[in-house]
N, C-alpha and C positions, 0 to 999 in steps of 0.2 A: 456552418460550412458543409459543402458536399463531402461525402465520405472519402478519406484518403486511406492508403494502406497503413501508414504509420504517422502519428502526430496530426490529429484532426485540426488542432489549433496551431501548434508550433512543433517543428522537428529540429533537434540539435544533432548533427551528424558528423562523423569522421573527425574526432578530436576537436570539436567546436566547444567554445567556452563563453557564451554570451552571459550578460547580466540581465535578468528578467525581474523587474521589481514593481510592486504596487500596481499590478495589472489585474484586470478581470478577464478570465478566459472561460467562456461559457457557450453551451449549446453547439458544441462541435461533435463530429462523428469520425470514427476511423474503422477500418475493417480488420486490422491485425494487432495494433498496439498503440497505446497512448492517445486516448480520446481527446485530452486537453493538450498535453505535452509529451513528446517521445524523446528521450535521451538515448542516443544510439551510437555504438562503435566508439567507445572511449571518450565520450563527451563529458565535460565537467562544468555545466552551467551553474550559476548562482541564482537560485529562484527564491525571492524573498517578498514577503508582504503581499502575496498574490491571493486572489480568490479564484478557485477552479470549481465550477458548478455546472451541473446538468450536461456534462459531456458523456458520450456513450461509445461503446464498441459493439460492432456487429459480431465480433469474435475476438479471441485473444485477451490480453491483460492490460491493466492500467487505465481504468476509466478516467481518473484525473491525470496521473503521471505514470509513464512506464520508464524504467531504468533498465537498459539492455546493454550489458558490458560497458557500463558507464558509472561514474561516481559524482553525481550532482550534489550540491548543497541546497537543501530545501528548508527554509526557516520562516517562521512567522506567517505561514500560509493557512488559509481556510480551504479545505478540500471537502466538498459536500455534494450529495445528491447525484453522484456519478454512477454509471453502471458498466459492468464488464463481465466476462466469464471468470477472470482471475484478478484479484487486487482491485477492488472497486475504487479505493482512493489512490493507492500507490502499488505498483508491481515492480519488484526488484528481481531480476533474473540474470543468469549466465554471468556470474562473477561481478555483479554490481554491488558496490559497497557505499551507498549514499549516506550522507549525514542529514538526519531529519530532526529538526529541533523546533520547539515552540509552536507546533502546528495543531490545528483543530481538524480532525478527520472524522466526519460524522455523516450519518444517513446515506452512506454508499451501499450499493447492492451488487451482489455477484450471483451468477447462475451456478457457479461451482465453488471455488474456495477463496478465502481471504477477503472478507467484506471490507475491512479497513485497509490493511496492508498485507500483501503476499510476498514472502521471501522464498525464492527458489534458487538453490546453489549460490546464495549471496549472504553477505554479512553486514547489513546496515547497522548504523548507530542511531538509535531512536531515543530522544530525551525531551523531557518537559512537554510532552504531547498529550492531548486529550483525544482518545479514540473511543467514540461512543455511538450507540444506536446504528451500527452497521449490521448488515444481514448477509449471511452466506447460506445458500440452499444446501450446501454440503458441509465443508469443514472450515473452521476458523472464522468465527464471526468478527472478531476484532483483528487478530493477526494469525497468519499461518506461517510456520517455519518448515520448509521441506529441504532436507539436507543443507541446512543453513545454521549459522551461529550468530544471530544478532545480539547486540547489547541494548537492553531496554532499561532506561533509568528515569525515575521521577515522573512517570507517566500515570495517567488515569485511564483505565480500560474498563468501560462500564456500559451496561444496557445493550450489549451486542448479542446477536442470536445466530445459531447455526445448528445443523443436525448433529455435529460432533465438535467439541471444543468451542464453547460459546465465546470465551474471552480470547484464549490462545490455543492453537493446535500445533503440536510438535511431532514431526516424523523424521527419524534419523537426524535429529538436530540437538544442539547443545547451546541454547540461548542463555545469556546471563541477564537476570532480572533483579534490579535493585531499586529500593525506595519507591515502589509503585503501588498503586491501589487498583485491585482487580475485583470489581463488585457488580452485583446485579446483572450478570450475564446469564444466558440460558442456552441449554442444549437439549435437543430431542433425544439424544442417545447418551454419550459419556462426556464428563468434564465440563460442567457448567462454567467453571472458572478457567481451568487448564486441563487439556488432554495430552498425554505423552505416549507415543507409540514407537516401536521398533528401535530400541536401545537409545532413546532420547534421554539426555541428562540435563536437567534444568538447574 
């Protein structure tokens, strides 16, 4: 699709709550957020069993999915080979608290931070996910938490790369991490597995 401002493939706007299931959303572009799907303004879609691949942003966040003041449920999805400035796979921002479960988030790339998932002022629940082989040119190859308090449980976070915080990068954040494997991630600077800054408590 030609580039839209938000939601290159689909935009969910103004308290909308569609069910999006077993779809392939690919090769879309946006200029500001949500190369594949943008969830905006208190939207709560149920996104399940979808493949989001090769979506891109010319700027902004959420190569696959952007959550902007919204709380979608994202389950059983494969989110791969998307590109953005922030949150190559998923970008959670501005009081977005999505539930992300049973997803494979892999081979996404960002110019700045959060190769797999970027959390900014948001508290997502992330469970039973595989977050691997994502790349951030700056911070948080797998996940970045910026003034956010996500719950991460029973996940595998592996083979991600970043300049700082190869697996997980925390800044002024208090994530809870349970029952997860964090392995074979790499950083050019600090925290191959996890990097914590500015009064972060993990």
